[in-house]
ROSE-4610 file (N, C-alpha, C; in Angstrom, 1 decimal, always signed):
// ROSE-4610
residu = [M/M/M/L/L/L/R/R/R/W/W/W/F/F/F/R/R/R/A/A/A/F/F/F/L/L/L/P/P/P/K/K/K/E/E/E/E/E/E/R/R/R/F/F/F/F/F/F/D/D/D/L/L/L/F/F/F/A/A/A/R/R/R/H/H/H/A/A/A/D/D/D/T/T/T/C/C/C/V/V/V/K/K/K/G/G/G/A/A/A/Q/Q/Q/A/A/A/L/L/L/Q/Q/Q/G/G/G/V/V/V/L/L/L/R/R/R/G/G/G/G/G/G/E/E/E/E/E/E/T/T/T/P/P/P/V/V/V/Y/Y/Y/C/C/C/Q/Q/Q/R/R/R/V/V/V/S/S/S/Q/Q/Q/F/F/F/E/E/E/N/N/N/D/D/D/A/A/A/D/D/D/G/G/G/I/I/I/T/T/T/R/R/R/E/E/E/V/V/V/L/L/L/T/T/T/A/A/A/V/V/V/R/R/R/R/R/R/T/T/T/F/F/F/I/I/I/T/T/T/P/P/P/F/F/F/D/D/D/R/R/R/G/G/G/D/D/D/I/I/I/K/K/K/N/N/N/L/L/L/I/I/I/T/T/T/S/S/S/M/M/M/D/D/D/D/D/D/A/A/A/I/I/I/D/D/D/Q/Q/Q/M/M/M/Q/Q/Q/Q/Q/Q/T/T/T/A/A/A/K/K/K/A/A/A/V/V/V/M/M/M/L/L/L/F/F/F/E/E/E/V/V/V/R/R/R/Q/Q/Q/F/F/F/E/E/E/P/P/P/P/P/P/M/M/M/R/R/R/E/E/E/M/M/M/G/G/G/Q/Q/Q/L/L/L/I/I/I/I/I/I/E/E/E/C/C/C/A/A/A/N/N/N/L/L/L/V/V/V/Q/Q/Q/K/K/K/A/A/A/L/L/L/P/P/P/L/L/L/M/M/M/Q/Q/Q/S/S/S/I/I/I/G/G/G/D/D/D/N/N/N/V/V/V/A/A/A/M/M/M/L/L/L/T/T/T/A/A/A/I/I/I/T/T/T/E/E/E/E/E/E/L/L/L/G/G/G/K/K/K/L/L/L/E/E/E/G/G/G/R/R/R/V/V/V/D/D/D/D/D/D/L/L/L/H/H/H/D/D/D/I/I/I/G/G/G/M/M/M/K/K/K/E/E/E/L/L/L/F/F/F/L/L/L/K/K/K/H/H/H/R/R/R/S/S/S/A/A/A/N/N/N/A/A/A/M/M/M/D/D/D/F/F/F/F/F/F/V/V/V/G/G/G/V/V/V/E/E/E/I/I/I/Y/Y/Y/D/D/D/H/H/H/L/L/L/E/E/E/K/K/K/V/V/V/A/A/A/D/D/D/R/R/R/F/F/F/D/D/D/D/D/D/V/V/V/A/A/A/N/N/N/E/E/E/I/I/I/N/N/N/S/S/S/I/I/I/V/V/V/I/I/I/E/E/E/Q/Q/Q/V/V/V]
num = [1/1/1/2/2/2/3/3/3/4/4/4/5/5/5/6/6/6/7/7/7/8/8/8/9/9/9/10/10/10/11/11/11/12/12/12/13/13/13/14/14/14/15/15/15/16/16/16/17/17/17/18/18/18/19/19/19/20/20/20/21/21/21/22/22/22/23/23/23/24/24/24/25/25/25/26/26/26/27/27/27/28/28/28/29/29/29/30/30/30/31/31/31/32/32/32/33/33/33/34/34/34/35/35/35/36/36/36/37/37/37/38/38/38/39/39/39/40/40/40/41/41/41/42/42/42/43/43/43/44/44/44/45/45/45/46/46/46/47/47/47/48/48/48/49/49/49/50/50/50/51/51/51/52/52/52/53/53/53/54/54/54/55/55/55/56/56/56/57/57/57/58/58/58/59/59/59/60/60/60/61/61/61/62/62/62/63/63/63/64/64/64/65/65/65/66/66/66/67/67/67/68/68/68/69/69/69/70/70/70/71/71/71/72/72/72/73/73/73/74/74/74/75/75/75/76/76/76/77/77/77/78/78/78/79/79/79/80/80/80/81/81/81/82/82/82/83/83/83/84/84/84/85/85/85/86/86/86/87/87/87/88/88/88/89/89/89/90/90/90/91/91/91/92/92/92/93/93/93/94/94/94/95/95/95/96/96/96/97/97/97/98/98/98/99/99/99/100/100/100/101/101/101/102/102/102/103/103/103/104/104/104/105/105/105/106/106/106/107/107/107/108/108/108/109/109/109/110/110/110/111/111/111/112/112/112/113/113/113/114/114/114/115/115/115/116/116/116/117/117/117/118/118/118/119/119/119/120/120/120/121/121/121/122/122/122/123/123/123/124/124/124/125/125/125/126/126/126/127/127/127/128/128/128/129/129/129/130/130/130/131/131/131/132/132/132/133/133/133/134/134/134/135/135/135/136/136/136/137/137/137/138/138/138/139/139/139/140/140/140/141/141/141/142/142/142/143/143/143/144/144/144/145/145/145/146/146/146/147/147/147/148/148/148/149/149/149/150/150/150/151/151/151/152/152/152/153/153/153/154/154/154/155/155/155/156/156/156/157/157/157/158/158/158/159/159/159/160/160/160/161/161/161/162/162/162/163/163/163/164/164/164/165/165/165/166/166/166/167/167/167/168/168/168/169/169/169/170/170/170/171/171/171/172/172/172/173/173/173/174/174/174/175/175/175/176/176/176/177/177/177/178/178/178/179/179/179/180/180/180/181/181/181/182/182/182/183/183/183/184/184/184/185/185/185/186/186/186/187/187/187/188/188/188/189/189/189/190/190/190/191/191/191/192/192/192/193/193/193/194/194/194/195/195/195/196/196/196/197/197/197/198/198/198/199/199/199/200/200/200/201/201/201/202/202/202/203/203/203/204/204/204/205/205/205/206/206/206/207/207/207/208/208/208/209/209/209/210/210/210/211/211/211/212/212/212/213/213/213/214/214/214]
x = [+126.5/+128.3/+128.3/+127.2/+126.9/+127.4/+126.4/+126.7/+127.4/+128.5/+129.5/+130.9/+130.5/+131.8/+131.6/+130.0/+130.0/+130.3/+130.5/+130.8/+132.2/+132.6/+134.6/+134.3/+133.6/+133.7/+133.4/+134.3/+133.6/+132.3/+131.5/+130.2/+130.0/+129.1/+128.7/+128.1/+128.8/+128.0/+127.4/+127.8/+126.6/+125.5/+124.5/+123.6/+122.9/+123.8/+123.3/+122.9/+123.6/+123.4/+122.6/+122.6/+120.9/+119.8/+119.5/+119.0/+118.3/+119.5/+119.5/+118.8/+119.3/+118.8/+117.4/+117.2/+115.4/+114.6/+114.7/+114.4/+114.3/+115.3/+115.3/+114.3/+114.4/+113.6/+112.0/+111.6/+110.1/+110.3/+110.8/+110.2/+110.1/+111.2/+110.8/+109.1/+108.8/+107.4/+106.5/+106.9/+105.8/+105.7/+106.2/+106.6/+106.0/+105.8/+105.1/+103.9/+103.5/+102.2/+101.6/+102.2/+101.3/+101.1/+102.1/+101.7/+100.4/+100.3/+98.9/+97.6/+98.2/+96.9/+96.2/+97.1/+97.2/+96.0/+96.1/+95.2/+95.4/+94.4/+94.9/+95.4/+95.4/+96.2/+97.5/+98.2/+99.6/+99.6/+97.8/+97.9/+98.6/+98.6/+99.1/+100.6/+101.2/+102.6/+102.9/+102.5/+102.9/+102.4/+101.5/+101.2/+102.1/+102.9/+103.8/+105.3/+105.4/+106.6/+107.1/+105.2/+105.2/+105.6/+105.2/+105.2/+107.0/+107.5/+108.7/+109.8/+109.5/+110.4/+109.9/+108.7/+108.2/+109.1/+109.4/+110.3/+111.8/+112.1/+113.2/+113.4/+112.3/+112.6/+112.4/+111.6/+112.4/+113.3/+113.7/+115.6/+116.5/+116.2/+117.4/+116.6/+115.4/+115.5/+115.8/+115.8/+116.5/+117.9/+117.9/+119.5/+120.0/+119.5/+119.6/+119.3/+118.2/+117.7/+118.9/+119.8/+120.7/+121.8/+122.3/+123.5/+123.0/+121.6/+121.9/+122.2/+122.1/+122.1/+123.9/+124.3/+126.2/+126.9/+126.0/+126.8/+127.3/+128.4/+128.8/+128.1/+128.7/+128.1/+127.1/+126.4/+125.1/+125.5/+124.9/+124.7/+124.1/+122.1/+121.8/+121.5/+120.2/+120.2/+119.3/+119.5/+119.1/+117.5/+116.7/+115.4/+115.0/+115.8/+115.4/+115.5/+117.1/+116.9/+115.8/+115.7/+114.7/+113.5/+112.6/+111.1/+111.5/+112.7/+113.0/+112.7/+113.3/+113.3/+112.0/+111.1/+110.1/+108.9/+109.2/+108.0/+108.6/+109.6/+110.1/+109.1/+109.3/+108.8/+107.7/+106.5/+105.2/+104.9/+105.7/+105.0/+105.1/+106.2/+106.3/+105.2/+105.2/+103.8/+102.7/+101.9/+101.0/+100.7/+101.9/+102.2/+101.5/+102.4/+101.9/+100.5/+99.9/+98.4/+97.4/+97.9/+97.1/+96.7/+98.4/+98.4/+97.5/+97.5/+96.7/+95.2/+95.2/+93.5/+93.5/+93.4/+93.8/+93.4/+94.6/+94.6/+93.3/+93.3/+92.0/+90.7/+90.7/+89.3/+89.1/+90.4/+90.9/+89.9/+91.1/+90.4/+91.4/+90.8/+91.6/+91.0/+90.3/+90.5/+90.3/+90.4/+91.0/+90.4/+89.9/+89.5/+90.1/+90.1/+91.4/+91.9/+90.7/+91.7/+92.6/+92.3/+93.2/+94.7/+94.4/+95.6/+96.7/+96.0/+96.2/+97.1/+96.4/+97.0/+98.4/+98.3/+99.2/+100.8/+100.1/+101.9/+101.6/+101.1/+101.1/+102.5/+102.3/+102.9/+104.4/+104.0/+105.6/+106.5/+105.9/+106.4/+107.0/+105.8/+106.1/+107.4/+107.8/+109.2/+110.1/+110.0/+111.2/+111.8/+110.7/+111.3/+111.7/+111.3/+112.4/+113.4/+113.9/+114.7/+115.8/+115.4/+116.5/+116.3/+115.7/+116.4/+117.1/+116.8/+118.1/+119.3/+120.2/+121.3/+122.1/+121.1/+120.9/+121.6/+121.1/+120.7/+122.2/+123.3/+124.4/+125.2/+124.6/+124.6/+124.2/+123.2/+121.9/+121.7/+123.3/+123.3/+123.4/+123.9/+124.4/+123.0/+122.1/+120.8/+119.2/+119.3/+118.2/+117.2/+117.6/+116.4/+116.1/+116.2/+116.7/+115.2/+115.7/+114.9/+113.9/+113.6/+112.6/+111.5/+111.6/+111.2/+110.8/+111.2/+111.2/+110.1/+110.1/+108.9/+107.9/+108.0/+106.6/+106.1/+106.8/+105.9/+105.3/+105.8/+105.5/+104.0/+104.4/+102.7/+101.7/+102.2/+101.4/+100.8/+101.5/+101.1/+100.1/+100.6/+99.8/+98.6/+98.3/+97.1/+96.0/+96.9/+96.5/+95.4/+96.6/+96.3/+94.6/+94.8/+93.6/+92.3/+92.5/+91.7/+91.6/+92.1/+91.5/+90.7/+91.0/+90.2/+88.6/+88.6/+87.4/+86.6/+86.9/+86.9/+86.4/+87.4/+87.2/+85.4/+85.8/+84.9/+83.1/+83.3/+82.1/+81.6/+82.6/+82.5/+81.7/+82.5/+82.4/+80.8/+80.3/+79.3/+77.7/+78.1/+76.8/+77.6/+78.4/+78.3/+77.8/+77.8/+77.5/+76.0/+75.7/+74.7/+73.6/+73.1/+71.9/+72.5/+73.7/+74.2/+74.9/+76.0/+76.6/+77.4/+76.7/+77.0/+78.7/+79.1/+80.4/+81.3/+81.3/+81.8/+82.1/+80.9/+81.6/+82.4/+82.0/+83.1/+84.1/+84.3/+86.1/+86.9/+86.3/+86.5/+87.1/+86.3/+86.5/+87.6/+87.9/+89.2/+90.2/+90.7/+91.6/+91.8/+90.6/+91.2/+92.0/+91.0/+91.3/+93.5/+93.3/+94.8/+95.6/+95.4/+96.2/+96.4/+95.7/+95.6/+96.2/+96.8/+97.2/+98.6/+98.9/+100.6/+101.0/+100.3/+100.6/+100.6/+99.6/+100.2/+101.1/+101.6/+103.1/+103.9/+103.7/+104.9/+105.1/+104.0/+103.3/+104.3/+104.0/+105.2/+106.3/+107.4/+108.7/+108.4/+108.3/+108.2/+108.9/+107.9/+107.1/+108.9/+109.4/+110.2/+111.9/+111.9/+113.1/+112.9/+111.9/+111.4/+111.8/+111.8/+112.1/+113.4/+114.2/+115.6/+116.3/+116.0/+116.2/+116.4/+115.5/+115.2/+116.1/+116.4/+117.4/+118.3/+119.0/+120.1/+121.0/+119.7/+120.6/+120.3]
y = [+131.0/+130.9/+130.4/+130.8/+130.5/+128.6/+128.6/+127.0/+126.0/+126.6/+126.3/+126.5/+127.9/+128.2/+126.8/+126.6/+125.8/+124.3/+124.2/+122.3/+122.2/+123.4/+123.2/+123.8/+123.7/+124.1/+122.5/+122.1/+121.4/+121.3/+120.8/+120.3/+119.8/+120.3/+119.5/+118.4/+117.0/+115.9/+115.1/+115.7/+115.7/+116.0/+116.5/+116.9/+115.1/+114.1/+113.8/+112.4/+112.8/+111.5/+111.7/+113.6/+113.0/+113.1/+113.3/+112.2/+111.1/+110.4/+109.1/+108.8/+109.4/+109.3/+109.5/+110.2/+111.2/+109.9/+109.3/+108.1/+107.1/+106.5/+105.3/+105.5/+106.7/+106.9/+106.8/+107.2/+107.4/+105.7/+104.9/+103.1/+102.7/+103.2/+102.4/+103.3/+104.6/+105.2/+104.5/+103.8/+103.7/+102.0/+101.4/+100.2/+99.9/+101.0/+100.9/+101.1/+102.2/+102.4/+101.0/+100.6/+99.1/+98.0/+98.1/+97.2/+97.8/+99.2/+99.5/+99.2/+99.1/+98.8/+96.9/+96.4/+95.5/+95.3/+96.2/+95.8/+95.1/+94.6/+94.2/+95.1/+93.7/+94.7/+95.6/+95.1/+95.6/+97.3/+97.6/+98.9/+100.2/+100.2/+101.3/+101.0/+100.1/+100.0/+100.7/+100.1/+100.6/+102.3/+102.5/+104.0/+104.8/+104.3/+104.8/+104.5/+103.4/+103.7/+105.0/+104.8/+105.6/+107.3/+107.5/+108.6/+109.3/+108.1/+108.2/+108.1/+107.6/+107.7/+109.0/+109.7/+111.5/+111.9/+112.2/+112.5/+112.5/+111.2/+111.4/+112.4/+111.7/+112.8/+114.3/+114.5/+116.4/+116.7/+115.6/+116.1/+116.0/+115.3/+115.3/+116.3/+116.9/+118.0/+119.1/+119.6/+120.4/+120.5/+119.3/+118.9/+119.9/+119.2/+120.4/+120.9/+122.0/+123.3/+124.0/+123.6/+124.4/+124.4/+123.1/+122.6/+124.1/+124.2/+125.0/+126.6/+126.6/+127.8/+128.4/+126.9/+127.6/+127.0/+126.2/+125.6/+126.8/+126.8/+127.7/+127.1/+126.2/+125.5/+124.1/+124.7/+123.1/+122.2/+120.9/+119.9/+120.9/+121.4/+122.2/+123.3/+123.7/+125.5/+124.8/+126.0/+126.1/+126.0/+126.8/+126.5/+124.9/+124.2/+123.1/+122.2/+122.1/+121.4/+121.5/+122.8/+123.5/+122.2/+122.6/+122.0/+120.3/+119.8/+118.3/+117.8/+118.3/+117.9/+117.9/+119.0/+119.4/+118.4/+118.7/+117.5/+116.5/+115.6/+114.4/+114.4/+115.1/+115.3/+115.4/+115.9/+116.3/+114.7/+113.8/+112.4/+111.8/+111.8/+111.3/+111.9/+112.7/+113.8/+113.3/+113.2/+112.3/+111.5/+110.4/+109.1/+109.2/+110.4/+110.8/+110.8/+112.1/+112.4/+110.6/+110.2/+108.6/+107.6/+108.0/+107.2/+107.6/+109.1/+110.0/+109.7/+109.7/+109.5/+108.0/+107.2/+105.8/+105.6/+106.1/+106.3/+107.1/+108.0/+109.7/+108.2/+108.0/+106.9/+105.5/+104.8/+103.5/+102.7/+103.0/+101.9/+101.1/+99.7/+98.8/+97.3/+97.9/+96.8/+98.0/+97.2/+98.0/+97.4/+98.0/+97.8/+96.8/+96.1/+95.7/+96.8/+98.0/+98.5/+99.6/+99.8/+100.6/+99.5/+98.1/+97.5/+97.7/+97.7/+98.1/+99.2/+100.2/+101.2/+101.7/+100.9/+100.9/+99.9/+99.3/+98.4/+99.8/+100.2/+100.9/+102.2/+102.5/+103.8/+103.2/+101.9/+101.1/+101.4/+101.1/+101.1/+102.7/+103.1/+104.9/+105.2/+104.7/+105.2/+104.8/+103.3/+102.7/+103.3/+104.1/+104.5/+105.9/+106.7/+108.2/+107.4/+106.5/+105.7/+105.6/+104.8/+104.5/+105.8/+106.8/+107.9/+108.8/+108.9/+110.2/+110.1/+108.7/+108.5/+109.0/+108.2/+108.9/+110.2/+111.4/+112.5/+113.2/+112.5/+113.2/+113.1/+112.4/+112.5/+112.4/+113.3/+113.4/+113.2/+113.7/+114.4/+112.3/+111.7/+109.9/+109.4/+109.8/+109.3/+109.5/+110.6/+111.3/+110.4/+109.0/+107.8/+107.0/+107.4/+105.9/+107.1/+107.8/+109.1/+109.8/+109.5/+109.9/+108.7/+107.8/+106.0/+106.3/+106.9/+106.2/+107.5/+108.5/+109.9/+109.5/+108.8/+108.5/+106.9/+106.4/+105.3/+105.5/+107.0/+107.3/+108.0/+108.5/+109.6/+107.9/+106.9/+106.0/+105.4/+105.1/+104.7/+105.3/+106.8/+107.9/+107.7/+107.7/+106.9/+105.8/+104.6/+103.4/+104.0/+104.4/+104.4/+105.7/+106.5/+107.1/+106.6/+105.3/+104.7/+103.5/+103.5/+102.3/+103.3/+104.6/+105.7/+105.8/+105.8/+105.3/+104.6/+103.2/+102.1/+101.7/+101.9/+102.0/+102.8/+103.9/+105.0/+104.4/+104.1/+103.5/+102.2/+101.3/+100.2/+101.0/+101.6/+102.0/+102.8/+103.5/+104.0/+102.6/+102.0/+100.7/+100.0/+100.0/+98.8/+99.9/+101.0/+101.6/+102.8/+102.6/+103.6/+103.1/+101.9/+101.8/+101.2/+101.8/+101.1/+102.6/+102.2/+103.5/+104.6/+105.7/+107.1/+107.0/+106.8/+107.5/+106.9/+105.2/+103.8/+104.5/+105.1/+105.7/+106.9/+108.0/+109.1/+108.8/+107.7/+107.4/+106.9/+105.8/+105.4/+106.2/+107.5/+108.5/+108.9/+109.2/+109.7/+109.1/+108.5/+107.4/+107.3/+106.7/+106.8/+108.3/+109.3/+110.9/+110.8/+110.3/+110.5/+109.7/+108.1/+107.7/+107.9/+108.7/+109.2/+110.6/+111.0/+112.2/+111.8/+110.6/+109.9/+110.1/+109.4/+109.0/+110.7/+111.6/+112.4/+113.3/+113.1/+114.0/+113.3/+111.9/+111.0/+111.7/+111.6/+112.8/+114.2/+114.7/+116.5/+115.5/+114.8/+114.6/+114.2/+113.3/+113.4/+114.5/+115.4/+116.4/+117.5/+117.3/+118.1/+117.6/+116.0/+115.5/+116.0/+116.0/+116.2/+117.8/+118.5/+120.1/+119.8/+119.4/+119.3/+118.3/+117.9/+117.4/+118.4/+118.8/+119.7/+120.7/+121.3/+122.7/+122.2/+120.6/+120.6/+120.0/+119.9/+118.9/+120.2]
z = [+82.8/+83.2/+84.8/+85.2/+86.6/+87.1/+86.3/+86.1/+85.6/+85.2/+84.6/+85.1/+86.1/+87.5/+88.6/+89.0/+90.3/+89.6/+88.4/+88.2/+88.2/+88.1/+89.0/+90.1/+91.0/+92.3/+93.2/+94.6/+95.6/+96.1/+96.1/+96.5/+97.9/+98.3/+99.6/+99.7/+99.7/+99.1/+100.4/+101.4/+102.7/+102.4/+101.8/+101.4/+101.2/+100.3/+99.8/+100.8/+102.0/+103.3/+103.8/+103.9/+104.2/+104.1/+102.4/+101.8/+102.2/+102.1/+101.9/+103.4/+104.5/+105.4/+105.8/+105.4/+105.3/+104.6/+103.1/+102.9/+103.5/+103.7/+104.8/+105.9/+106.6/+107.7/+107.0/+105.9/+105.2/+104.8/+104.8/+103.9/+105.5/+106.1/+107.8/+108.5/+108.0/+108.5/+107.9/+106.5/+105.7/+105.7/+106.4/+107.0/+108.5/+109.0/+110.4/+110.4/+109.0/+108.6/+108.0/+107.3/+106.9/+107.8/+108.7/+110.6/+110.9/+111.4/+111.4/+110.4/+109.3/+108.7/+108.7/+109.3/+109.5/+111.0/+111.7/+112.5/+114.0/+114.7/+115.6/+117.0/+118.2/+119.9/+119.2/+118.1/+118.1/+117.6/+117.1/+116.2/+117.2/+117.9/+119.3/+119.0/+118.9/+119.0/+117.3/+116.5/+115.6/+115.1/+115.7/+115.5/+116.2/+117.3/+118.0/+117.3/+116.2/+115.4/+114.3/+114.2/+112.9/+113.1/+114.5/+114.9/+115.6/+115.6/+116.3/+114.8/+113.6/+112.8/+112.1/+112.2/+111.7/+112.9/+114.1/+114.8/+114.4/+113.7/+113.6/+112.1/+111.0/+109.6/+109.9/+110.9/+111.1/+111.3/+112.8/+113.1/+111.6/+110.5/+109.4/+108.6/+108.6/+107.4/+108.5/+109.3/+110.1/+109.9/+109.6/+109.5/+107.8/+107.1/+105.7/+105.5/+106.5/+105.8/+106.9/+107.8/+108.3/+107.6/+106.7/+105.5/+104.4/+104.4/+103.2/+103.6/+104.5/+105.3/+104.9/+105.5/+106.2/+105.2/+103.6/+102.7/+101.6/+101.1/+100.3/+98.4/+98.4/+96.8/+97.6/+97.0/+97.2/+95.3/+95.9/+94.8/+94.1/+94.5/+92.8/+94.0/+93.4/+93.6/+95.1/+96.4/+97.5/+97.1/+96.7/+96.6/+96.5/+95.2/+95.0/+95.8/+96.6/+97.9/+99.2/+99.4/+100.5/+100.0/+99.1/+98.3/+98.2/+97.8/+97.8/+99.2/+100.2/+101.7/+102.2/+102.0/+102.6/+101.5/+100.8/+100.2/+100.4/+100.8/+101.4/+102.7/+103.6/+105.5/+105.1/+104.3/+104.3/+104.1/+103.3/+102.9/+104.9/+105.2/+106.7/+107.4/+107.3/+108.1/+108.3/+106.7/+106.9/+107.5/+107.2/+107.5/+109.0/+110.2/+111.3/+111.3/+110.4/+110.6/+110.2/+109.8/+109.2/+110.8/+111.4/+112.8/+114.1/+113.8/+115.0/+114.9/+113.7/+113.5/+114.0/+113.7/+114.5/+115.7/+116.4/+117.7/+118.3/+117.7/+118.0/+118.0/+116.8/+116.8/+117.3/+117.8/+118.2/+117.1/+116.2/+115.1/+115.2/+114.8/+115.2/+114.7/+113.2/+112.2/+111.0/+109.3/+108.6/+107.5/+106.1/+105.0/+104.1/+103.2/+102.4/+101.1/+100.9/+100.2/+100.7/+102.1/+103.1/+102.9/+103.3/+103.1/+102.0/+101.0/+99.8/+99.5/+100.0/+99.7/+100.4/+101.8/+102.5/+101.7/+101.6/+100.5/+99.3/+98.3/+97.3/+98.0/+99.8/+99.7/+99.7/+100.3/+101.2/+99.6/+98.4/+97.1/+96.6/+97.0/+96.7/+97.5/+99.1/+99.6/+99.1/+98.8/+98.0/+96.6/+95.8/+94.7/+95.3/+96.3/+96.5/+96.9/+97.9/+98.2/+97.4/+96.0/+94.7/+93.9/+93.8/+93.3/+93.6/+95.2/+95.4/+95.3/+95.6/+94.9/+93.5/+92.6/+91.2/+91.4/+91.7/+91.9/+92.0/+92.1/+92.8/+90.8/+90.5/+88.8/+87.9/+88.0/+87.0/+85.8/+85.0/+83.7/+83.0/+84.1/+83.6/+83.8/+84.9/+85.3/+85.0/+83.8/+83.1/+83.4/+82.2/+82.3/+82.9/+84.6/+85.1/+85.7/+86.3/+87.4/+86.5/+85.3/+84.4/+84.7/+85.0/+85.0/+86.1/+87.5/+88.4/+89.0/+88.7/+89.1/+87.9/+87.2/+85.9/+87.1/+87.5/+88.3/+89.4/+90.2/+91.6/+90.8/+89.8/+89.4/+89.4/+88.4/+88.2/+89.9/+91.0/+92.1/+92.6/+93.0/+93.4/+92.4/+91.1/+90.5/+90.8/+91.3/+92.1/+92.9/+94.2/+95.4/+95.2/+94.4/+94.2/+93.9/+92.8/+92.7/+94.0/+94.4/+95.6/+96.7/+97.1/+97.8/+97.3/+96.1/+95.2/+95.5/+95.6/+95.4/+96.9/+98.3/+98.9/+100.1/+99.3/+99.6/+99.3/+98.2/+97.7/+98.6/+98.6/+99.7/+101.3/+101.7/+103.0/+103.0/+101.9/+102.0/+101.6/+100.9/+100.6/+102.2/+103.0/+104.1/+105.4/+105.2/+106.2/+106.4/+104.7/+104.8/+105.8/+105.9/+107.1/+108.5/+108.8/+109.7/+110.6/+111.3/+112.4/+111.3/+111.2/+110.3/+111.0/+112.2/+112.9/+112.3/+111.8/+111.7/+110.1/+109.3/+108.4/+107.5/+108.7/+108.8/+109.0/+110.1/+110.4/+109.3/+108.8/+107.8/+106.5/+106.3/+105.1/+105.7/+107.0/+107.3/+106.9/+107.4/+106.9/+105.6/+104.7/+103.6/+103.0/+103.5/+102.9/+103.7/+104.9/+105.2/+104.0/+103.9/+103.2/+101.8/+100.9/+99.7/+99.9/+100.6/+100.9/+100.9/+101.6/+101.7/+100.5/+99.7/+98.2/+97.4/+97.3/+97.0/+97.1/+98.7/+99.2/+98.3/+97.9/+97.3/+95.7/+95.1/+94.1/+93.9/+95.1/+95.1/+94.8/+95.7/+95.6/+94.0/+93.8/+92.0/+91.3/+91.5/+90.6/+91.0/+92.2/+92.7/+92.2/+91.8/+91.4/+89.7/+88.9/+88.2/+87.9/+88.3/+88.5/+88.4/+89.5/+89.5/+87.9/+87.9/+86.5/+85.2/+85.5/+84.5/+84.2/+85.4/+85.7/+85.4/+85.7/+85.8/+84.2/+83.3/+82.1/+81.1]
C-alpha cells in the first residue's frame, strides 16, 4: 500500500544529480589513481589529485545525507540511499588510502599487476557511473542494471586474481632481498584490492534496491 501511495507523489530527483556527481568524482579519482600507478616524478601530484577528489566526494556525500533528512518523499528507501552513497564513498576513500600509503613509503615504481588493477578500478568506476542514471526508472532497466552489477562482480574477481599473482611475484622478487620492499608492495596490493571490494559493495547495494523496487 505504501509503495502504491509513494508512486503517485512527487519525488526529490536531486538525489540522482548528487549520485551522478559522486560517480563522476569516483571516475576522476580512479583515473588519478592510475596516474599514481604509472610512477615517476609526477606520483605526488597524482596522489594529491586523488585526495582532492576524495574531499569532493565527501562533500557530496554530506549533501546526500542532509537531503535524506530533509526530503519527505525519496526515490527509494532512506536506508538504501544512505547505504548506496556510503558504499560509493568508501570506494574513493580506499583510493585515498592507497595514495596515502604511496606517499608514506615514497613509492615511485609500481609492479605491472598493480597498474592492471588500477585499470580495472577505472572500469569499475565507469560501470557505477553508467548504472546510477538507470535507477531513475528501475523497472525499465532491470536487465541492464543486473548486467552491470554482474560485470562489477567479475571485475572484482579479476582484481583478486591480480592481487594473488602480484603477491607471489613480490615474494619471489624480494625473498632474498630487502624485506621492507616486500611489505610495502603488500600494503599497496591490499589497498588496491579493497578499492575493488568497495565497488563490489556498491553493486550489492544496487542489487538490493532493484530487488525491493520490482
